[in-house]
A tleap script that builds the chain and sets N, CA, C and O, in Angstrom:
source leaprc.protein.ff14SB
mol = sequence {
  NMET GLN TYR GLN TYR LYS PRO LYS GLY VAL
  CYS SER ARG GLU ILE VAL LEU ASP MET ASP
  GLY ASP VAL ILE ARG SER VAL HIE PHE ILE
  GLY GLY CYS SER GLY ASN THR GLN GLY VAL
  ALA ALA LEU ALA ALA GLY LYS LYS ALA SER
  ASP VAL ILE LYS ALA LEU ASP GLY ILE ARG
  CYS GLY ALA LYS SER THR SER CYS PRO ASP
  GLN LEU SER ARG ALA LEU LYS GLU ALA LEU
  ASN GLN CLYS
}
set mol.1.N position { 2.773 14.897 1.000 }
set mol.1.CA position { 4.049 14.200 1.028 }
set mol.1.C position { 3.962 13.012 0.080 }
set mol.1.O position { 2.994 12.253 0.114 }
set mol.2.N position { 4.954 12.858 -0.745 }
set mol.2.CA position { 5.025 11.682 -1.602 }
set mol.2.C position { 6.050 10.718 -1.008 }
set mol.2.O position { 7.117 11.129 -0.553 }
set mol.3.N position { 5.708 9.436 -1.020 }
set mol.3.CA position { 6.586 8.420 -0.458 }
set mol.3.C position { 6.656 7.257 -1.441 }
set mol.3.O position { 5.635 6.823 -1.975 }
set mol.4.N position { 7.869 6.755 -1.677 }
set mol.4.CA position { 8.069 5.607 -2.561 }
set mol.4.C position { 8.567 4.429 -1.745 }
set mol.4.O position { 9.442 4.570 -0.890 }
set mol.5.N position { 7.999 3.266 -2.023 }
set mol.5.CA position { 8.312 2.050 -1.271 }
set mol.5.C position { 8.594 0.919 -2.250 }
set mol.5.O position { 7.874 0.749 -3.233 }
set mol.6.N position { 9.638 0.151 -1.980 }
set mol.6.CA position { 9.992 -1.011 -2.797 }
set mol.6.C position { 9.450 -2.272 -2.110 }
set mol.6.O position { 10.012 -2.710 -1.107 }
set mol.7.N position { 8.376 -2.856 -2.630 }
set mol.7.CA position { 7.800 -4.055 -2.022 }
set mol.7.C position { 8.742 -5.254 -2.120 }
set mol.7.O position { 9.609 -5.321 -2.991 }
set mol.8.N position { 8.545 -6.185 -1.212 }
set mol.8.CA position { 9.354 -7.406 -1.175 }
set mol.8.C position { 8.433 -8.623 -1.197 }
set mol.8.O position { 7.443 -8.671 -0.466 }
set mol.9.N position { 8.760 -9.606 -2.038 }
set mol.9.CA position { 8.030 -10.863 -2.057 }
set mol.9.C position { 6.734 -10.855 -2.844 }
set mol.9.O position { 5.930 -11.779 -2.721 }
set mol.10.N position { 6.515 -9.806 -3.666 }
set mol.10.CA position { 5.303 -9.723 -4.479 }
set mol.10.C position { 5.653 -9.318 -5.905 }
set mol.10.O position { 6.807 -9.008 -6.203 }
set mol.11.N position { 4.661 -9.322 -6.780 }
set mol.11.CA position { 4.894 -8.993 -8.189 }
set mol.11.C position { 5.096 -7.501 -8.425 }
set mol.11.O position { 5.832 -7.119 -9.335 }
set mol.12.N position { 4.462 -6.654 -7.627 }
set mol.12.CA position { 4.633 -5.211 -7.845 }
set mol.12.C position { 6.064 -4.808 -7.494 }
set mol.12.O position { 6.686 -5.379 -6.598 }
set mol.13.N position { 6.573 -3.804 -8.226 }
set mol.13.CA position { 7.962 -3.385 -8.058 }
set mol.13.C position { 8.098 -2.116 -7.227 }
set mol.13.O position { 9.160 -1.847 -6.666 }
set mol.14.N position { 7.022 -1.337 -7.148 }
set mol.14.CA position { 7.086 -0.092 -6.394 }
set mol.14.C position { 5.673 0.342 -6.019 }
set mol.14.O position { 4.718 0.076 -6.749 }
set mol.15.N position { 5.550 1.011 -4.874 }
set mol.15.CA position { 4.301 1.626 -4.448 }
set mol.15.C position { 4.603 3.103 -4.199 }
set mol.15.O position { 5.505 3.446 -3.434 }
set mol.16.N position { 3.837 3.964 -4.854 }
set mol.16.CA position { 4.008 5.408 -4.688 }
set mol.16.C position { 2.776 5.939 -3.953 }
set mol.16.O position { 1.647 5.787 -4.419 }
set mol.17.N position { 3.012 6.563 -2.801 }
set mol.17.CA position { 1.941 7.113 -1.978 }
set mol.17.C position { 1.971 8.630 -2.049 }
set mol.17.O position { 3.040 9.240 -2.074 }
set mol.18.N position { 0.803 9.226 -2.082 }
set mol.18.CA position { 0.675 10.667 -1.915 }
set mol.18.C position { -0.214 10.855 -0.698 }
set mol.18.O position { -1.378 10.452 -0.702 }
set mol.19.N position { 0.339 11.470 0.347 }
set mol.19.CA position { -0.378 11.599 1.604 }
set mol.19.C position { -0.453 13.047 2.044 }
set mol.19.O position { 0.433 13.853 1.763 }
set mol.20.N position { -1.527 13.353 2.738 }
set mol.20.CA position { -1.730 14.652 3.362 }
set mol.20.C position { -1.871 14.372 4.852 }
set mol.20.O position { -2.957 14.049 5.332 }
set mol.21.N position { -0.770 14.497 5.575 }
set mol.21.CA position { -0.772 14.092 6.980 }
set mol.21.C position { -0.952 12.591 7.064 }
set mol.21.O position { -0.146 11.831 6.528 }
set mol.22.N position { -2.024 12.156 7.747 }
set mol.22.CA position { -2.270 10.713 7.854 }
set mol.22.C position { -3.380 10.251 6.908 }
set mol.22.O position { -3.877 9.131 7.036 }
set mol.23.N position { -3.771 11.107 5.961 }
set mol.23.CA position { -4.807 10.747 4.991 }
set mol.23.C position { -4.145 10.420 3.651 }
set mol.23.O position { -3.296 11.165 3.161 }
set mol.24.N position { -4.550 9.301 3.079 }
set mol.24.CA position { -4.016 8.857 1.792 }
set mol.24.C position { -4.743 9.600 0.683 }
set mol.24.O position { -5.964 9.497 0.562 }
set mol.25.N position { -4.011 10.341 -0.120 }
set mol.25.CA position { -4.610 11.031 -1.266 }
set mol.25.C position { -4.653 10.115 -2.484 }
set mol.25.O position { -5.656 10.069 -3.197 }
set mol.26.N position { -3.556 9.380 -2.724 }
set mol.26.CA position { -3.545 8.429 -3.840 }
set mol.26.C position { -2.482 7.369 -3.601 }
set mol.26.O position { -1.524 7.570 -2.855 }
set mol.27.N position { -2.685 6.233 -4.260 }
set mol.27.CA position { -1.737 5.111 -4.238 }
set mol.27.C position { -1.562 4.665 -5.680 }
set mol.27.O position { -2.534 4.533 -6.423 }
set mol.28.N position { -0.315 4.436 -6.069 }
set mol.28.CA position { -0.030 3.937 -7.412 }
set mol.28.C position { 0.950 2.776 -7.292 }
set mol.28.O position { 2.057 2.930 -6.777 }
set mol.29.N position { 0.525 1.610 -7.777 }
set mol.29.CA position { 1.393 0.434 -7.810 }
set mol.29.C position { 2.065 0.364 -9.175 }
set mol.29.O position { 1.418 0.566 -10.202 }
set mol.30.N position { 3.365 0.079 -9.185 }
set mol.30.CA position { 4.100 -0.185 -10.421 }
set mol.30.C position { 4.255 -1.700 -10.490 }
set mol.30.O position { 4.892 -2.312 -9.633 }
set mol.31.N position { 3.662 -2.295 -11.524 }
set mol.31.CA position { 3.684 -3.746 -11.647 }
set mol.31.C position { 2.589 -4.382 -10.802 }
set mol.31.O position { 1.772 -3.691 -10.195 }
set mol.32.N position { 2.588 -5.696 -10.775 }
set mol.32.CA position { 1.571 -6.422 -10.032 }
set mol.32.C position { 0.347 -6.699 -10.891 }
set mol.32.O position { 0.333 -6.395 -12.084 }
set mol.33.N position { -0.664 -7.270 -10.288 }
set mol.33.CA position { -1.918 -7.592 -10.983 }
set mol.33.C position { -2.728 -6.311 -11.118 }
set mol.33.O position { -3.260 -5.800 -10.132 }
set mol.34.N position { -2.820 -5.804 -12.316 }
set mol.34.CA position { -3.356 -4.467 -12.566 }
set mol.34.C position { -4.729 -4.230 -11.949 }
set mol.34.O position { -4.928 -3.224 -11.267 }
set mol.35.N position { -5.662 -5.118 -12.169 }
set mol.35.CA position { -7.009 -4.919 -11.630 }
set mol.35.C position { -7.027 -4.906 -10.117 }
set mol.35.O position { -7.689 -4.068 -9.505 }
set mol.36.N position { -6.299 -5.836 -9.511 }
set mol.36.CA position { -6.273 -5.905 -8.052 }
set mol.36.C position { -5.599 -4.681 -7.441 }
set mol.36.O position { -6.109 -4.107 -6.479 }
set mol.37.N position { -4.466 -4.283 -7.989 }
set mol.37.CA position { -3.765 -3.140 -7.403 }
set mol.37.C position { -4.532 -1.840 -7.628 }
set mol.37.O position { -4.519 -0.961 -6.766 }
set mol.38.N position { -5.201 -1.705 -8.779 }
set mol.38.CA position { -6.026 -0.517 -9.010 }
set mol.38.C position { -7.193 -0.481 -8.021 }
set mol.38.O position { -7.550 0.583 -7.515 }
set mol.39.N position { -7.782 -1.645 -7.750 }
set mol.39.CA position { -8.892 -1.716 -6.806 }
set mol.39.C position { -8.462 -1.359 -5.393 }
set mol.39.O position { -9.138 -0.589 -4.710 }
set mol.40.N position { -7.354 -1.908 -4.958 }
set mol.40.CA position { -6.833 -1.604 -3.619 }
set mol.40.C position { -6.508 -0.117 -3.516 }
set mol.40.O position { -6.821 0.522 -2.512 }
set mol.41.N position { -5.882 0.429 -4.549 }
set mol.41.CA position { -5.520 1.846 -4.553 }
set mol.41.C position { -6.767 2.727 -4.470 }
set mol.41.O position { -6.781 3.709 -3.728 }
set mol.42.N position { -7.812 2.383 -5.227 }
set mol.42.CA position { -9.043 3.177 -5.216 }
set mol.42.C position { -9.727 3.119 -3.854 }
set mol.42.O position { -10.258 4.123 -3.379 }
set mol.43.N position { -9.715 1.951 -3.232 }
set mol.43.CA position { -10.350 1.812 -1.919 }
set mol.43.C position { -9.584 2.555 -0.826 }
set mol.43.O position { -10.184 3.013 0.146 }
set mol.44.N position { -8.268 2.677 -0.975 }
set mol.44.CA position { -7.444 3.342 0.041 }
set mol.44.C position { -7.524 4.860 -0.051 }
set mol.44.O position { -7.363 5.547 0.958 }
set mol.45.N position { -7.767 5.391 -1.237 }
set mol.45.CA position { -7.761 6.846 -1.445 }
set mol.45.C position { -8.810 7.524 -0.567 }
set mol.45.O position { -9.968 7.109 -0.524 }
set mol.46.N position { -8.381 8.572 0.129 }
set mol.46.CA position { -9.273 9.338 0.992 }
set mol.46.C position { -9.423 8.811 2.403 }
set mol.46.O position { -10.085 9.432 3.236 }
set mol.47.N position { -8.812 7.668 2.677 }
set mol.47.CA position { -8.924 7.040 3.995 }
set mol.47.C position { -7.729 7.400 4.875 }
set mol.47.O position { -6.672 7.791 4.381 }
set mol.48.N position { -7.917 7.259 6.188 }
set mol.48.CA position { -6.805 7.412 7.120 }
set mol.48.C position { -5.877 6.217 6.966 }
set mol.48.O position { -6.327 5.080 6.820 }
set mol.49.N position { -4.593 6.483 7.001 }
set mol.49.CA position { -3.603 5.419 6.848 }
set mol.49.C position { -3.797 4.341 7.904 }
set mol.49.O position { -3.684 3.156 7.591 }
set mol.50.N position { -4.082 4.716 9.133 }
set mol.50.CA position { -4.244 3.728 10.212 }
set mol.50.C position { -5.398 2.775 9.926 }
set mol.50.O position { -5.307 1.592 10.254 }
set mol.51.N position { -6.477 3.258 9.324 }
set mol.51.CA position { -7.605 2.386 8.983 }
set mol.51.C position { -7.240 1.401 7.883 }
set mol.51.O position { -7.637 0.236 7.926 }
set mol.52.N position { -6.486 1.871 6.900 }
set mol.52.CA position { -6.064 1.004 5.797 }
set mol.52.C position { -5.069 -0.035 6.304 }
set mol.52.O position { -5.129 -1.198 5.904 }
set mol.53.N position { -4.158 0.374 7.178 }
set mol.53.CA position { -3.197 -0.568 7.756 }
set mol.53.C position { -3.937 -1.681 8.483 }
set mol.53.O position { -3.625 -2.856 8.291 }
set mol.54.N position { -4.912 -1.330 9.313 }
set mol.54.CA position { -5.688 -2.340 10.053 }
set mol.54.C position { -6.376 -3.319 9.113 }
set mol.54.O position { -6.426 -4.518 9.390 }
set mol.55.N position { -6.906 -2.814 8.001 }
set mol.55.CA position { -7.646 -3.654 7.074 }
set mol.55.C position { -6.751 -4.578 6.247 }
set mol.55.O position { -7.152 -5.695 5.922 }
set mol.56.N position { -5.552 -4.126 5.908 }
set mol.56.CA position { -4.716 -4.867 4.954 }
set mol.56.C position { -3.560 -5.641 5.571 }
set mol.56.O position { -3.036 -6.561 4.942 }
set mol.57.N position { -3.154 -5.295 6.773 }
set mol.57.CA position { -1.995 -5.923 7.414 }
set mol.57.C position { -2.174 -7.433 7.533 }
set mol.57.O position { -3.167 -7.910 8.082 }
set mol.58.N position { -1.208 -8.170 7.016 }
set mol.58.CA position { -1.198 -9.623 7.169 }
set mol.58.C position { -1.897 -10.404 6.080 }
set mol.58.O position { -1.906 -11.635 6.125 }
set mol.59.N position { -2.492 -9.725 5.085 }
set mol.59.CA position { -3.140 -10.445 3.985 }
set mol.59.C position { -2.068 -11.172 3.178 }
set mol.59.O position { -1.014 -10.617 2.868 }
set mol.60.N position { -2.363 -12.422 2.849 }
set mol.60.CA position { -1.419 -13.245 2.093 }
set mol.60.C position { -1.917 -13.459 0.678 }
set mol.60.O position { -3.114 -13.359 0.410 }
set mol.61.N position { -0.997 -13.752 -0.225 }
set mol.61.CA position { -1.328 -14.077 -1.613 }
set mol.61.C position { -0.914 -15.531 -1.846 }
set mol.61.O position { 0.271 -15.831 -1.992 }
set mol.62.N position { -1.888 -16.415 -1.880 }
set mol.62.CA position { -1.590 -17.837 -2.062 }
set mol.62.C position { -0.656 -18.343 -0.980 }
set mol.62.O position { -0.911 -18.139 0.207 }
set mol.63.N position { 0.423 -18.999 -1.378 }
set mol.63.CA position { 1.382 -19.558 -0.422 }
set mol.63.C position { 2.410 -18.529 0.050 }
set mol.63.O position { 3.219 -18.815 0.933 }
set mol.64.N position { 2.376 -17.340 -0.537 }
set mol.64.CA position { 3.329 -16.299 -0.132 }
set mol.64.C position { 2.979 -15.795 1.267 }
set mol.64.O position { 1.819 -15.839 1.676 }
set mol.65.N position { 3.966 -15.326 1.983 }
set mol.65.CA position { 3.740 -14.810 3.335 }
set mol.65.C position { 3.267 -13.356 3.327 }
set mol.65.O position { 3.051 -12.771 4.389 }
set mol.66.N position { 3.103 -12.773 2.145 }
set mol.66.CA position { 2.686 -11.378 2.015 }
set mol.66.C position { 1.840 -11.233 0.754 }
set mol.66.O position { 1.570 -12.216 0.064 }
set mol.67.N position { 1.427 -10.012 0.460 }
set mol.67.CA position { 0.633 -9.709 -0.729 }
set mol.67.C position { 0.824 -8.227 -1.046 }
set mol.67.O position { 1.428 -7.495 -0.262 }
set mol.68.N position { 0.312 -7.789 -2.185 }
set mol.68.CA position { 0.389 -6.350 -2.488 }
set mol.68.C position { -0.375 -5.517 -1.452 }
set mol.68.O position { 0.128 -4.474 -1.036 }
set mol.69.N position { -1.581 -5.942 -1.016 }
set mol.69.CA position { -2.242 -5.176 0.040 }
set mol.69.C position { -1.420 -5.137 1.333 }
set mol.69.O position { -1.336 -4.092 1.978 }
set mol.70.N position { -0.819 -6.260 1.714 }
set mol.70.CA position { 0.025 -6.287 2.912 }
set mol.70.C position { 1.233 -5.364 2.735 }
set mol.70.O position { 1.620 -4.661 3.668 }
set mol.71.N position { 1.822 -5.365 1.549 }
set mol.71.CA position { 2.964 -4.484 1.287 }
set mol.71.C position { 2.542 -3.015 1.342 }
set mol.71.O position { 3.327 -2.162 1.758 }
set mol.72.N position { 1.308 -2.711 0.926 }
set mol.72.CA position { 0.802 -1.346 1.056 }
set mol.72.C position { 0.723 -0.967 2.533 }
set mol.72.O position { 1.070 0.154 2.904 }
set mol.73.N position { 0.272 -1.885 3.371 }
set mol.73.CA position { 0.213 -1.574 4.811 }
set mol.73.C position { 1.609 -1.302 5.359 }
set mol.73.O position { 1.777 -0.427 6.209 }
set mol.74.N position { 2.603 -2.032 4.890 }
set mol.74.CA position { 3.983 -1.809 5.335 }
set mol.74.C position { 4.507 -0.462 4.835 }
set mol.74.O position { 5.201 0.252 5.559 }
set mol.75.N position { 4.165 -0.125 3.585 }
set mol.75.CA position { 4.574 1.170 3.028 }
set mol.75.C position { 3.966 2.313 3.842 }
set mol.75.O position { 4.641 3.302 4.127 }
set mol.76.N position { 2.707 2.177 4.209 }
set mol.76.CA position { 2.038 3.209 4.998 }
set mol.76.C position { 2.673 3.354 6.373 }
set mol.76.O position { 2.850 4.470 6.864 }
set mol.77.N position { 3.015 2.231 6.997 }
set mol.77.CA position { 3.689 2.288 8.310 }
set mol.77.C position { 5.000 3.060 8.195 }
set mol.77.O position { 5.289 3.917 9.031 }
set mol.78.N position { 5.796 2.764 7.166 }
set mol.78.CA position { 7.065 3.457 6.983 }
set mol.78.C position { 6.850 4.946 6.717 }
set mol.78.O position { 7.562 5.792 7.259 }
set mol.79.N position { 5.866 5.255 5.882 }
set mol.79.CA position { 5.602 6.657 5.562 }
set mol.79.C position { 5.192 7.423 6.815 }
set mol.79.O position { 5.632 8.555 7.016 }
set mol.80.N position { 4.360 6.824 7.656 }
set mol.80.CA position { 3.945 7.491 8.894 }
set mol.80.C position { 5.111 7.685 9.850 }
set mol.80.O position { 5.173 8.688 10.560 }
set mol.81.N position { 6.040 6.728 9.873 }
set mol.81.CA position { 7.212 6.837 10.761 }
set mol.81.C position { 8.183 7.901 10.295 }
set mol.81.O position { 8.979 8.392 11.096 }
set mol.82.N position { 8.142 8.275 9.022 }
set mol.82.CA position { 9.040 9.308 8.501 }
set mol.82.C position { 8.523 10.714 8.700 }
set mol.82.O position { 9.249 11.684 8.483 }
set mol.83.N position { 7.268 10.831 9.113 }
set mol.83.CA position { 6.681 12.170 9.322 }
set mol.83.C position { 7.398 12.931 10.408 }
set mol.83.O position { 7.034 14.067 10.709 }
savepdb mol mol.pdb
quit
């Protein structure tokens, strides 16, 4: 299943997920800090969505109330709810 999510409050403009059930096959961020988003995407690939959500939920970027990793956790929650 492919899922597209529009992040809010961060530099990235879109997160594209490819999932097989509750396992993340790939993550692609459009925009954002390239090295950081590539690293987060690589670490998430092959993992259960619930494990990634637990690890990333609530991470902040500086004074912002969210971050690209936190937005990925929100995208995963939405994708799981649409199953």
